[in-house]
N, C-alpha and C positions, 0 to 999 in steps of 0.2 A: 504494500500500500504506500503510495507516494506521501511524503511528508508535506504538510501544509504549514507554511510559515505563520507564526503567531500574528505578525502584522497584517497579513491577509485576512485572517479570521477576525481580528480586531476591527479592521476596516469594514468587513461585511456586517459585523455586529453593530458598529456605529451607524452605518447606513440604514440598517433595519430599524434601529432605535429612533433615528432621526425621522424616518418616514412615519413610524407609528406615532411619535409625539406630535408631529405637525399636521397630520391628516385629519384631525378631528375638526368638526364644524361646531361652533358654539350653539348650544341648544336654544339660546335666545334668538338666534338668527332664523330659527325654524318656526317660531311662534307666529300664528296667523294674525291675531289681533291683540296687540299689547294693551294692558290696562290703561285707562284714561289717565290715572295719576302718574304713571311712568311717562306717557307721552307729554303731559303737561310739564313735568319736571325737566325733561330733555329740551323742550321748547324754551322754557325759562333760562336754562343754561346757555343755549345758543343765543338767545336775545341778549344775555349778559356778557357774551364774549365779543371779541373784536373780529371774529371770522365772518366772512360773508358766506351765506348759505342759501340753498333753495330748499323748499319744504314740499314733500309729497305726503301721501297718506301713511303716516307713521314712519316716514323715512326723511332724513336730512342729507343733503348732498353739498359738500364743500368742493368747489371747483379749484383744482390746483393748476399749475402751469400746463401740465400734460396729463393729469389724472383727475378722476372723480373719486373723492373719498366719501364712502357711503356709511351713514350712521343710522342705527335703529335701536329699538328697545323691546324687551319682552322678558317675562318671568323675572322682573326686578334687575335686569342687567342692561348696561349700556354696551352696545356692540358697534364697532367701526371696522371697516376693512377697505383695502385698496389692492388692485391687481398689480403686482410688480412685473410679471411677465406671463403672457399666455404660454401654455405648454409647448407649443410649436416654435416659440421664440427664445427658448433657453435650453442649454444642454446641461442637465443636472449630473455632471461628472463628480467624482470624489473631490476634486479641487473646488468646484462650485459649492458643493454641500459643506465643505470645510469653511469656506468664506461665509456662507449663510450662518453657520453656527457661530463664527466670530462676530458677525454683525448682531446676531441674537444676544450674545453675551454682553454687548454694549448697550442694549436697549432695556429699559426698565419695565415698560408696561405693554409692549407689543410683542407678538410672536409671529413667526412664519408659519404658513399653512399651505398645504396643497389641496385645493378643492376637488370636489367630485369630478369636475371637468378637466382636472390636471393642471390648472393654472397655479402659478406661485403667487401667493398674496401675503400681505401683512394683516394681522387681525389684532384688535384689542377687545377685551371683554372685561368689564369691571362691574362689581355690584353697585347698582345705582344709588342705594342708600348711603354708600361711602363717598359718593362724588359730590363735592361742593364746587363752587365756581372756579376756585383756584386749581383744583384737581382736574376739572373738566378742561380748562384751558391748556393745562399741561398735557393731558392725554391727546387732545386734538393736535396740538403742535408736535408732539412726539411722533404720532402716526405719520404726519407729513414729513418731518425731518428724517425719520428712519427710512421712509420710502425713497426720498431723494438720495440718501446715503447708499441704500441698497442698489439703486439703479446705477450709481457711479461705480461702486465696487464690484458689481456683478457684470459690468459691461463686457469684460473679456469672454464671458460665457453666453452672451446673447447671440442667437443665430441671426444672421443678416439676410 
């Protein structure tokens, strides 16, 4: 039986663990109709912030330079996400996944996820009862900043 180097096994384990950790979709994003109190709180937080946004039915959109940052609520959770790269526009090699983990380590409140459609995205989910205006502003700005950072640092792995 051929010997498998420990570094190869470690890499396979790390890749599997990474995919398992980031593939989850926040339960709040799947809620059909958020409670009115949650919607009202998020609306107050957006009105109290300096970000410009568009409002839909239980959804808030912050227009970035190149991206739409989507926010919603449900089951007492504030959820935000942005697509970093569609699945056909990024090569998720071991080097790319390592860089994603490094970026993740630098971020406080956002995490990478791979959606059911295979797109790489950034997600934030925070218990709404813990979010005051200062925390809300921090969360929104961090999602935007980490998205910009990720797109710069992952540029070598984007498919043209």
